[in-house]
TORRO-157291 format. One record per residue: residue in one letter; x, y, z of N, C-alpha, C, CB in turn. Coordinates in steps of 0.02 Angstrom, whole numbers, plus 50000, padded with zeros to 5 digits. Glycine has a CB too. Example, Ala and Ser with C-alpha at 12.3 -4.5 7.8 and 13.67 -1.06 7.14 Angstrom:
2
A506604971650390506154977550390506604983550390505654977650452/S506424988850354506844994750357506455000250394507044997050286/
//
This chain:
153
X527854684749140527434687949190527374683649253526744689449161/X527304677049243527274672549300527914672749339527124665249276/X528484673049305529114673249341529184679749381529704672649292/X528884685149357528894691449395528484690749459528634697249352/X527904687449454527504686249514527874681849564526834683049495/X528204676749540528574672249584529154675949618528844666149545/X529504680049579530054683949608529804688949660530424687549552/X529244692349644528944696849693528734693149756528334700449663/X528454687149748528244683249806528834681449850527874676949784/X529384679549819529984677749858530254683749896530534674849811/X530284689449861530544695449893530064698249946530694700749841/X529424696849941528954698949992528964694250052528244699249963/X529144687950040529164683150095529754684550142529224675950068/X530284687450117530884688750158530744693650215531444691450114/X530444699650203530304703950260529774701150306530094710850236/X529294697550279528784694450322529104689350369528244690950279/X529564685450343529924680650384530364684150436530364676050340/X530694689550415531104693350462530704696250520531464698850426/X530134699250504529724702050557529414696550601529164706350528/X529274690850572529024685250613529564683150663528824679250568/X530184683050642530724681350688530814686750741531384680250650/X530734693050722530784698550771530234697850824530734705350735/X529634695950802529074695150849529084688450885528414695950812/X529594684450873529704678150909529114673450904529854679750982/X528874672250843528334667550834528614660450839527984668650765/X528184655550852528424648550855528764646550789527844643750871/X529274642350796529674640450737529254637150682530224635750758/X528774633050701528394629550650527914634150612528014623950681/X527814640350635527374645050599527764649650552526984649150649/X528424649350554528814653950512528674653050438529564652850525/X528584646950416528454645850344527784648750325528474638350329/X527294648450370526634651250355526654658950354526124648850407/X527064661750398527144669050398527464671450332527574671250457/X527974667850309528294669650246527804668650188528924665450235/X527434663150190526944661850137526394667150138526644654750145/X526194669350198525694674650203525934681150173525514675750276/X526564682950185526844688950154526854688450079527544690250180/X527024682550053527024681449981526314681949952527334674649964/X525834679249988525134679449966524894686649962524674675350013/X525004690450015524734697250017525034701649963524854700350085/X525694701549956526014705949908525844703849836526764705949917/X525834697349823525674695049756524944696649739525794687449751/X524494696049789523794697749777523724705149761523364695849838/X524084709349799524034716549786524304718349716524414720549839/X524864715449697525144716749631524664714249576525834713349623/X524354708449587523884705749538523274710249532523664698649558/X523024712749588522454717349585522644723849550522194718949656/X523244726349563523464732349529523554731249454524114734849559/X523754725249435523814723649364523124723449330524164716949355/X522604722449370521914722749344521634729749347521464717849383/X522064734749355521884741849358521444743649418521524743749295/X521534740149473521204741949535521664746849571521044735649580/X521404752249599521844757049634522214753949692521424762949659/X522784756849709523224754149761522864753249827523824758649771/X522454758149846522114757849911521634751949914521744764349924/X521234751049862520754745449860521114738749853520254746449803/X521654738649813522044732449806522344730349872522594733449753/X522574735249912522854733649977522314730950024523194739850008/X521724734050023521164731550063520984724350045520554736150054/X520934722949980520754716249958521284711149976520634716149883/X521924712949970522464708449988522454707150064523154711349967/X522314712350103522274711450176521684706950194522204718150211/X521134707650158520564703350171520724696050156519954705650130/X521084694950102521284688150084521714685050138521664688150017/X522214688750162522644685850214522254685150280523274690050224/X521764689450291521344688750351520954682250349520864694550357/X520694680450291520324674150284520794668250290519954673950216/X521364668550257521844663050260522104662150331522434664350211/X522264667650365522524667150433521994664650481522774674050457/X521364666250469520824663550510520794655950504520154666750490/X520874653450444520894646250433521494643150467520904644650358/X522094646150457522694643450489522644643550565523314647350466/X522364648850593522334649350666521864644150695522104656250686/X521324642550659520874637250684521174630350674520204637750648/X521544629550618521834622950604522394621250653522094622750533/X522824626150668523414624950710523334627450781524014628050679/X522754630150799522604632750865523144637650889522524626950915/X523264642650848523744647950862523394654450849524404647150819/X523504659650889523164666050878523284668850808523394671050930/X522764671750781522774674350713523314679650701522104677250696/X523464684250749523984689250736524674686350724524014693950794/X524794680150746525434676950731525554676650656525464669850762/X525014675550618525074675150546524964681850511524574670050520/X524514685950537524324691950500524824697650507523654694350524/X525114698550565525574704250574526184703650528525804704650647/X526534698150527527094697750479526874697950406527494691350491/X526284695350392526054694950322525894701850292525454690550318/X525704706650334525534713250306526124717950301524994716450349/X526704715950326527294720250324527454722450252527894716650354/X527424718050202527574720350134527064725350106527614714450087/X526484725950138525964730450113526014737450141525294727650129/X526424738550191526444745050225526684750550177526914744750285/X526364756350181526504761750134527094766050155525894766150126/X527674763150159528274766750183528474772550139528834762050189/X528444771750074528654777050028528204783150035528644774449955/X527554782050039527094787750045527174791250112526374785350036/X527264787450166527354790550231528014794450233527344785150286/X528544791550205529194794850204529154801350164529724790150174/X528824801150106528764807050065528354812450099528444805249998/X527834810550135527434815450172527854818850226526814812150204/X528254815050261528674817950314529214822450284528994812350356/X529504820350228530004824550195529694831150172530314820850135/X529074830850146528734836950126528604841450186528074835250092/X528434838450242528334842350303528984845650326528054837850359/X529524842150321530184844950340530374850450291530724839350341/X530244849450227530384854750178529974861050192530234852150107/X529354860150212528944866050229529234869750289528214863950244/X529494866050336529794869150395530444872650378529914863950450/X530844869650334531504872350318531484877950266531944866850294/X531064877250215531084881850159530464886150152531174878050096/X529994885450195529374889350191528814885350160529494895650151/X528214887450175527614883950152527434886450082527024885050202/X527364881750036527134883349969526534878949953527704882249916/X526114881249908525524877049891525714870149864525094880649840/X526274869749828526474863249801526664858349856527074864049752/X527034860849907527234856549963526624854450004527744860050008/X526164859050014525544857350051525164851950013525104863550061/X525104852849948524744847949907525074841149910524704850449834/X525744840949903526104834549906526034831349975526834835449889/X526084835450027526024832750095525334829750107526164838250147/X524814833350088524134830850098524004824550056523614836250081/X524234824649994524134818849950524474812549977524394820349879/X525104813149996525474807350021525224805250091526224808850024/X525064810150133524814808550199524144805050197524754814850241/X523684807550155523034804250149523094797250118522564808550107/X523534796550069523634789950039523894785050092524124790349979/X524354787350134524614783150188524064781050236525174786750226/X523664785850256523124784450305522604779750275522794791050328/X522424780850213521914776550181522184769350173521714779450112/X522814768650154523094761950146523124758450214523804762350115/X523334762050266523354758950333522654757150357523694763750383/X522174761350343521484759750361521234753650323521024765650347/X521414753150259521224747250219521534740850246521424748250147/X522154741350269522474735450298522114733350362523224736850313/X521974738150405521634736550468520934733750457521584742750511/X520554736850413519884734550399519894727750365519504739650356/X520354726850319520404720450284520584714750331520914720950229/X520994716150381521164710850429520594709650479521794712650467/X520214714750494519694714150546519054710850519519524720950574/X518864712250458518224709850432518144702250434518124712250362/X518624698350411518524691050413518424688350484519104687550381/X518804690950532518724688450600518064690750631519304690650644/X517844696850615517194699250640516624694950611517084706650622/X516664693450548516174689150517516184682250548516284688650441/X516774679550560516834672950589516564672650659517564670750589/X516694677750698516444677850767515684678250767516734683850806/X515404682150722514684683250722514294677350694514524689450682/X514544674150641514144669350606514364662050613514134671050536/X514924660750645515134653750652515114651350724515834652950624/X514984655650770514934653550840514214654650864515434657450885/X513954649950903513284651050929513264656750981513024644550960/X512734660350980512644665851028512304662951090512224671750998/X512604664051148512314661451210512024666851252512824657651249/
//
């Protein structure tokens, strides 16, 4: 089981590293971006193994990387999105979004049926909820940090 987590972490670090290079982050932050991708995906898989639903597991994993990236950004004086944007790439709900669009295309091509509507709504809502969980999970640690760690003038 540990080897499966390690293998998942390695395979999650690869797209995070690739997107970090696409976004042209500083070279010395590439290892942190890859490590962030590994942290988020491994955390989500671990939460799912504890029978937490995918949407909540994604939110919790995003919150974890939000906290870690907040620490890294203060330690290395680099903006937080440098670490968070590549790190959440492995969490994106591509399969659900793709399936929702395919269902929409099927409705257009073959006619609207209750089954296609149901599949489209189910996959579309799952995609939206996961994306909302990612956004909220990344925003909460920084909002808390801004409010409670800086003096109000």
